[in-house]
C-alpha positions, 0 to 999 in steps of 0.5 A, a space after each residue: 977686298 983686303 982684310 987685316 986678319 989680326 985686327 978684324 975680329 977685334 974690330 967686329 966685336 965693337 961694331 954696332 952695325 949688324 949688317 956690316 959685321 955679318 958681311 965682314 964675317 962672311 968675307 972672312 969665312 970665304 978668305 981664310 982656311 978651315 983650320 984658322 985659329 980665329 974661327 973660334 972668335 968668329 963663332 963667338 961673334 956670330 953668337 953675339 949676333 944671334 946667328 945660330 947656324 953661322 956660329 955652329 958652322 964656325 964652332 964645328 970647323 974650329 973644334 974639328 981642326 983643334 983636337 988637342 987645343 987647351 981651349 977645346 973644353 971652352 969651345 964645347 961649352 960655348 957651342 952647348 950654351 949657344 944651342 941651349 939659349 937659342 934652342 938649336 938641337 939642344 940634345 946635341 948641345 947636351 953632348 957638348 956640355 958633357 964633353 966640356 965637363 968631362 974635360 974640366 969637372 971643376 968649372 962652374 961655368 960648364 956645370 951651369 951650361 949643363 943645367 940650363 941645357 937639361 932645363 931646356 930639354 925638360 929634365 928638371 931633376 938632372 938640371 937641379 943636380 947640375 945647378 947644385 954642383 954649380 952652386 957648390 963650386 961658385 954661387 951665382 945668380 944664373 945658377 940660383 935662377 936656373 935651380 929655382 926654375 927646376 925646383 918649380 917644375 919639381 913642385 919644390 915651391 918653397 925652395 924655389 922661391 928662396 933661390 929666386 930671392 937669392 938670385 935677384 938679390 945678387 943680380 936685380 936684373 936677372 929676370 930680364 937677363 935670363 929672358 934676353 938670353 932666350 929662356 922665356 920661362 923668366 918672362 913676366 907681364 902684369 896688366 892693369 885694367 880700368 874695368 872688370 876682366 871678362 872671359 879670363 881663361 880658367 888655366 890662367 888663374 887660380 881662384 879659391 872659394 870665399 868664406 865671407 871673412 875676407 877683406 872686400 879689397 882683394 889682391 892675390 899673386 901666384 906663380 906657376 900653377 893653375 887650376 880651379 877654385 873648387 878643386 885647387 891646383 889641377 894642372 902642373 907648373 906652367 911658369 906663368 906669374 900672375 897677379 889679380 886685384 878686385 873689389 868684392 861687391 857681394 858674396 852671393 850665388 847667381 840665384 841671389 842676383 
């Protein structure tokens, strides 16, 4: 097999044949030396194919053999982002993000990756701080969306909603983009039923006591919290959006039926 090393990476980037691209990348990996400069490109391509272990291998080979390269901070950030979005040992990704930020503290891209990594690790406080700095450097939908998720975890609901609104205004498809990246906190599902719902889990919706003054056609929406009607919110945020609609036939107790 003869490979044109200069043209193959660019060609792979345009390929829609995942199996063919994977086979060509494997052939390149076997044919070129460990320090080959385009291993960084190979890592990025493996990442586009969601081939985490293969991408991590190529990042490691490139980073270890290019300790003084001007693109080293970018490579650390790319490896951090891969680990965060694919949930591949994100604690190690955090070290990559910190390294990237140490090398270029004014990069909003690196700060953004740091925020998403903290979010993946469940550290909402540090995630919010990272997103604050990102937005200070450059306001963008991803940082606003990430900060919204962090604020929901921190029970800063009003500010979180403002961030979500701003993110969706800048990028109407941000919910889908975040979900496709691998952060399923952004997922949303709404069901329409033609009959009354039964056996709904108590953690999935929050019902409040009725007073009798409500309209009989009731719609309600919520985001991220759960509990029971008599006590209100009794559980922490779970990132589920929920919507419900019903026609009230009577305000009564079981004794009246």
